[in-house]
N, C-alpha and C positions, 0 to 999 in steps of 0.2 A: 295631336300629342303635345304635351307641355314638358318643358325642361327648365332646369336652373343650375347655374354654376356657382360654387362657393370657393373662395380661396381662404385657407386656414393656416395658421402658424402655431406651433407648440405641441402638436400631436403626431404620433406615428400612425402609419396606415392601419395597423392592427387595432390601435386604440379607437380610431374613427369608425372602423367596421364594427367593433364591439358596441360602441355607443348607438350606432344605427340599429343593430340587432336588439338592443335593450328597448328601443322606442317601439318595436313591434310593427314597423311600417313596411318592411321588406316585401310582404306579399303583394302590395299594390304599387310599389315603385322599384326601379332598378337603379343601382348606383355604380359609379366607377371612381376609384380613388387612386391617385398617383401622388407619391410623397418622396421628398429628398431633403435632408437636413431639417426635418419637421416642417417644411413648407409644402403644404398639400393642396392638390386640386381635387375637388369633390364635384362630380357631375351627377345630377339627379334627373331621372326620366320617368314619367308616368307610364304605367303599363296599360291602364284602362281609363276610359272617359266616364268617370263616375262623380265628377264634381268635388272630389276630396283633395285634389292636388294642393290647392292653396293652404288648406288646413294642415296637411302633412308637411309642407314646406315651412310653415310657421313653427311647427313643433321642432323641426330639425334646426332652424335658425335659433330658436330659443335654447336648444341644447348646446349649440356650438358658439353662442353669442360672443363669449370672451376670446375666442380663437379666430373669428372672422375678420379679415382685413379688406376684402373686396367681394363684390357680387358678380364679377366677370373675370375672365382669365387674363389677369395682369400679374406681373412679378411684384415682389415686395419693393423692389427698387423703383419701379414705375409708379406704384401706389404712393410711396414716400414722396417722389417728385411731384405727383399730382396734389398731395396734401400740402406740401410746402408752398407750391404755387397758388393753390386755392386760399391758403391762410396768409399769403403774402409774407412768408418767413424766409430768412436767409440762414445759412449754416456755415460753420467753420469746423474743419476736421483735422485731427492729428491721429493717424492710423499707424500703429506698430503691430498690434496683434492681428489686424485685418489687412495689413499690407497694401492699403489703397483700394481695396475691393469696392467699398461704398462709394468713394469719390469717382472711380472710373465708371461705375454703373450710372451714377447720377449725371455725369458729364456726357453720356450718350444721348441725352434728350435735348431737344431744341430749347434754348432759353436758359440752360443750366448755368451759364456764366453770370446770370442775374441772381441766382440763388446760392451757388457755392462761392462764398467770398474768398476763402483761402483753404488750402489743403497741404498737410505735411505728411511725409512718410519718414519716420525715424527708426531705423532698424536696431540701433544700439543705445545702450545706456549713456555712453559718452556723448553721442549726438544730442540726446535729450538734455543732458546737463548743460552742454555748451549753448544750445540754441534757446532753451527756455530758462536759463539762468537758475538752474536747480542746485540745491545744496547736495554735494556728494555724501554728506553725513546722513541725510534721510535714507539714501539707498543702503548705507552701511547698517544703520540701526534696524531697518526693516528687511534686511537680507535681500534687497533687490526692489523691483517695482511693487507697488501696492496701491490701494485705493487713494491714499493720501497724496501720492505723487500724481495720479491721474487728475485729482482735484486741483492740485497746484498748476498743472499744465493748462487745464481749462481756465483757471483764473488768470494765468499769464496771457492767454489768447484774448480773453474778454477785455483785459486792460489795454490792449493794443489794436484790436480789430473789431470794427462795428458789425455785429451779426446778432441774430435772434437766438441761435442755438450754437453751442460749442460741444463738440463730441471728441472724446479722447479714448482710444482703445489700446491697452497695454497687456503684455503677457510675460510670463516667466521665461519665454523663449527669446527675449531680447538679448542681443549679444552683449556680454558684460554682466548680465544678471548672474548672481552667485549662489542662487538656491532654487532648486525645484521643490515642490511641496507634494506630500502624500504619494511617495513612491513614484516620482517622476510624472504624475498627472499634471497636465498643464493648467495653470490658473490664469485667467484673464480678468483684468480690472478695467471697468468702463466708467467714465464720468460723462453725464449729459447735462450740461448747464443751460439754463434759460432764465428769464426774468423771474420765474417762480422758485429759483434756487438750483441746486445741483443734485441730481439723482445718481446714485452709485450702484453699479452692478458688479457682482463677483460671480464668475462662471468657471467651473472645473470641467475638464474634458480629457479624453485620452483617444488614441488612434492616430490616423494620419494628420499631419499638420494642415494639409489642404482642406480636409473635412472640418477641422476645428475652426479654421479661419472663416470658411463659408458659413458655418453654423453661427459663429459669433456675429458676423456681419449682418445676417438676417435677423438675429435676436435684437441687435441695435436698431435696425430699421423698424421692426415691429413695435419696439418700445417707443420710438419717436412718433410713429403714426398714432398710437394710442394716446400719447401725451398731447398731441395736437387736435384730437377729436373735439 
């Protein structure tokens, strides 16, 4: 019997199962899907020895290509660490919206101190203003944190710390932020800076704060992995 594991990000369990059904492969393979925060484990097992498994796997891989981040059962954080190490890249982080989740997961791997150059957790607007020398006026005119401020913090870190990647995650839950958007839906702003420029991400969510933080942390990891491919 043959089997294959795929790790996917960006799809819910039902979406994965619907796509597998559309491929028409289910009579000859069985699948198991586990998903949390759109981070999914897909296990594929052949039901019969008819020589078609490789062709079926190819169809599945092609279908999910833009969502796949690993072909074995590893977490997004482990895969990000592997990619950073393989590419010989270093990273500097400022986490407010993700509360240090990314840094703490990366630091669990041996050799992380050679990759994570610096990490900040800034829970309040005042802490950001004081540490990163930000103008209070920008917070006022933008009614709180925004993409521009995430960009400014990434630029500040880049001017002072030698690293290949600069990651900033902010949200409207920052203490001292004076505006929620869209009926209290939480808005997160992310800046990922590199030698190729700065990529900005805006993400809206609702529900438990813990779930939002984990979802955003995994989204950031997946974006960086794809950026370094």
